[in-house]
C-alpha positions in Angstrom: 0.0 0.0 0.0 2.8 2.4 0.9 4.5 1.7 -2.5 1.3 2.4 -4.3 0.9 5.8 -2.5 4.5 6.7 -3.3 4.0 5.7 -7.0 0.8 7.9 -7.2 2.7 10.8 -5.6 5.5 10.4 -8.2 3.0 10.4 -11.1 1.4 13.6 -9.7 4.7 15.4 -9.5 5.6 14.3 -13.0 2.4 15.6 -14.4 2.7 18.9 -12.5 6.2 19.5 -14.0 4.7 19.7 -17.4 3.5 23.2 -16.6 6.7 24.3 -14.9 10.2 25.0 -16.0 11.9 21.9 -14.6 14.4 21.1 -17.4 17.6 22.9 -18.0 16.6 24.8 -21.2 15.6 28.5 -21.3 11.9 29.1 -20.5 9.5 32.0 -20.3 5.9 31.4 -19.0 3.0 32.8 -17.0 -0.7 32.9 -16.7 -2.5 35.8 -18.5 -6.0 36.2 -17.2 -5.8 32.6 -15.9 -4.8 31.4 -19.4 -1.5 29.5 -19.5 1.2 31.3 -21.5 4.4 29.5 -22.6 6.7 31.3 -25.0 7.7 29.5 -28.2 10.1 32.3 -29.1 12.3 33.6 -26.3 14.5 36.7 -26.7 16.7 38.9 -24.6 19.1 41.8 -24.9 21.3 44.1 -22.8 20.5 47.6 -23.9 23.1 50.3 -24.3 22.0 52.1 -21.2 22.7 49.0 -19.1 19.0 47.9 -18.8 17.8 44.5 -19.9 14.8 43.5 -22.0 13.4 39.9 -22.0 10.6 38.8 -24.3 8.4 35.8 -24.8 6.3 35.3 -27.9 3.7 32.7 -28.7 0.5 32.5 -30.9 0.3 36.2 -31.6 0.7 37.1 -27.9 3.8 38.8 -26.5 5.1 39.5 -23.0 8.0 42.0 -22.6 9.9 42.7 -19.4 12.2 45.8 -19.1 14.5 45.5 -16.1 16.7 48.4 -14.9 19.7 46.3 -13.9 20.9 42.7 -13.5 21.4 42.7 -9.7 19.5 40.1 -7.7 16.4 41.5 -6.1 12.9 42.8 -6.6 12.1 45.6 -9.1 8.7 47.4 -8.7 6.6 48.2 -11.7 4.3 51.2 -12.2 4.1 54.8 -13.3 7.5 56.5 -13.4 9.3 53.2 -12.4 12.6 52.4 -14.2 11.4 48.8 -14.8 8.2 48.0 -16.7 6.3 45.1 -18.2 3.8 44.8 -21.1 1.5 42.4 -22.7 0.4 42.5 -26.4 -2.6 40.5 -27.5 -3.4 39.0 -30.9 -5.3 42.2 -31.8 -2.1 44.3 -31.3 -3.6 46.0 -28.2 -0.7 46.7 -25.7 -1.3 46.7 -21.9 1.6 48.3 -20.0 2.5 48.9 -16.4 4.1 52.2 -17.3 2.1 54.3 -16.9 -1.1 52.3 -16.4 -0.4 49.4 -14.0 1.6 47.9 -11.2 3.5 44.7 -10.3 7.1 43.5 -9.8 9.9 41.6 -11.4 12.4 39.6 -9.3 15.8 38.4 -10.5 16.6 35.3 -8.5 19.7 34.0 -10.3 22.0 35.2 -13.0 25.2 34.5 -14.9 26.6 37.7 -16.3 29.7 36.0 -17.9 27.4 33.4 -19.7 24.7 36.0 -20.4 21.5 34.8 -18.8 18.9 35.8 -16.2 16.4 33.8 -14.1 13.5 35.2 -12.1 9.8 35.7 -11.7 7.2 38.4 -12.4 3.6 39.4 -11.9 1.7 42.5 -12.9 -1.6 44.2 -13.8 -1.8 46.5 -16.8 -4.2 48.6 -18.9 -4.2 50.4 -22.2 -5.2 53.7 -20.7 -6.1 55.1 -17.3 -9.9 55.0 -17.9 -9.9 51.7 -19.8 -12.2 49.2 -18.1 -10.3 46.4 -19.7 -7.1 45.2 -18.0 -4.9 42.1 -18.0 -3.7 40.2 -15.0 -0.4 38.4 -15.4 0.7 36.1 -12.6 2.9 33.1 -11.8 5.4 34.5 -14.3 8.8 32.8 -14.5 11.8 33.2 -16.8 14.6 30.6 -16.6 18.1 31.2 -18.0 16.9 33.6 -20.7 19.9 34.8 -22.7 20.5 38.5 -23.1 23.1 38.3 -25.8 20.8 37.2 -28.7 19.1 40.5 -29.4 16.3 40.8 -31.9 13.9 42.3 -29.4 10.7 43.7 -30.7 10.1 46.6 -28.2 6.6 47.3 -29.4 7.3 51.0 -29.4 5.7 53.0 -32.2 8.0 54.6 -34.8 9.2 58.1 -34.2 6.8 60.9 -35.1 3.6 58.9 -34.9 0.4 59.5 -33.1 -2.7 57.2 -32.7 -5.9 57.5 -30.7 -9.6 57.0 -30.7 -11.6 60.1 -31.3 -15.4 59.8 -30.7 -15.1 56.0 -31.0 -13.4 56.3 -34.4 -9.7 55.3 -35.0 -7.3 58.2 -35.5 -3.8 57.6 -37.0 -2.0 60.9 -37.8 -0.6 61.2 -41.3 1.5 64.2 -40.2 3.1 64.7 -36.8 5.2 67.7 -35.7 7.0 68.2 -32.4 8.9 71.2 -31.1 10.3 72.5 -27.8 9.3 76.2 -27.9 10.5 78.0 -24.7 9.2 76.1 -21.7 6.8 73.9 -23.6 7.0 70.8 -25.8 4.1 70.9 -28.3 3.1 67.8 -30.3 0.6 68.1 -33.1 -0.8 65.2 -35.1 -3.3 65.5 -38.0 -5.2 63.3 -40.5 -7.6 64.4 -43.3 -10.2 66.0 -41.0 -8.9 65.9 -37.4 -6.0 67.3 -35.4 -4.8 66.6 -31.9 -2.5 68.9 -30.0 -0.7 67.9 -26.8 1.4 70.3 -24.7 3.7 69.4 -21.8 6.6 71.2 -20.1 9.8 70.9 -22.1 11.5 69.3 -19.1 8.5 67.0 -18.2 9.5 63.8 -16.3 7.8 60.5 -16.3 4.4 60.5 -14.5 0.7 61.1 -14.8 -0.6 64.6 -15.0 -4.2 65.8 -15.0 -5.3 68.2 -17.8 -5.1 71.7 -16.3 -1.9 71.0 -14.3 0.5 73.8 -15.1 2.0 73.2 -18.5 -0.2 70.2 -19.4 -2.9 70.9 -22.0 -4.5 69.4 -25.0 -7.0 70.2 -27.8 -8.8 68.4 -30.6 -10.0 69.8 -34.0 -12.8 68.1 -35.8 -14.0 69.4 -39.2 -12.3 72.7 -38.6 -13.6 73.3 -35.1 -11.0 73.3 -32.3 -12.0 72.5 -28.7 -9.7 72.7 -25.7 -9.6 69.8 -23.3 -11.5 70.3 -20.1 -10.7 67.1 -18.2 -8.4 64.2 -18.8 -4.9 62.8 -18.3 -1.5 63.2 -20.0 1.0 60.5 -19.0 4.7 61.0 -19.8 6.2 57.6 -20.5 9.7 59.2 -21.1 11.1 62.5 -22.2 14.8 62.5 -23.0 15.8 66.1 -23.4 19.4 65.1 -24.2 18.3 63.2 -27.4 15.1 65.1 -28.0 12.7 62.2 -27.9 9.5 61.5 -26.0 6.7 59.1 -25.7 3.4 60.3 -24.2 0.0 58.7 -23.6 -3.2 60.8 -23.3 -7.0 60.8 -23.0 -9.3 63.7 -22.5 -12.8 65.3 -22.9 -13.1 68.4 -25.0 -16.7 69.7 -25.3 -18.6 67.0 -27.2 -15.4 65.2 -28.2 -13.9 62.2 -26.4 -10.3 61.2 -27.1 -9.0 57.9 -25.6 -6.1 55.5 -25.9 -3.9 58.3 -27.2 -0.2 57.4 -27.9 2.5 59.5 -29.5 6.2 59.0 -29.9 8.3 61.9 -31.3 11.7 63.3 -31.9 12.0 67.1 -31.4 14.5 70.0 -31.3 
């Protein structure tokens, strides 16, 4: 009887290991909204600024971890944090912890000379501040993921792009300009009939700022009529004044117009 119990226990352990990284090969897995995610394509790179990006891709889904350094320990995620995580679904919707989420990444083992990192992660993320849809990523684990292979898809939009939803209709600017004029950075994106203007301080740092906060404003022009934003949020993902580059998320109400899921990345002088 004792031998039977031990045998059954061994079978259970063997079965459980199928959903865990128990072998000695690189792995990247988690649960995304309770659905098991195991990467078929695992990538990693050490960036020029000393940060690390790890990425797992499978079936049109993508998980990306940006870690500020390789030291063992826990790295918090959220608005303004140096580390971040994101999830991209098969519809190309991107849910990010910076600026719309929280969580953590922990490096539990590493080999800098051989070029790999091992650790765990968990996070919640949204597409925008007011978005009712979010993703919950838990039980995340990466095992001996190499950071010398490169080929990372960062998911960042190209420079000088702007996308949003204006009154429930998609907006993708065909012309985007950005300039630091005095104390302000002004970004303007236009398509055939609509224009969105975003203004932030020229020295804005990462964080979330309500429309009306000194230096943070927006407007939308629809069919030639311009309306100033009354309420909303501008979130600075990054603003590098040394290189003249910025990425900004935004959403706001302007009269009868609603602008959501705004995202712009620009180079400026």
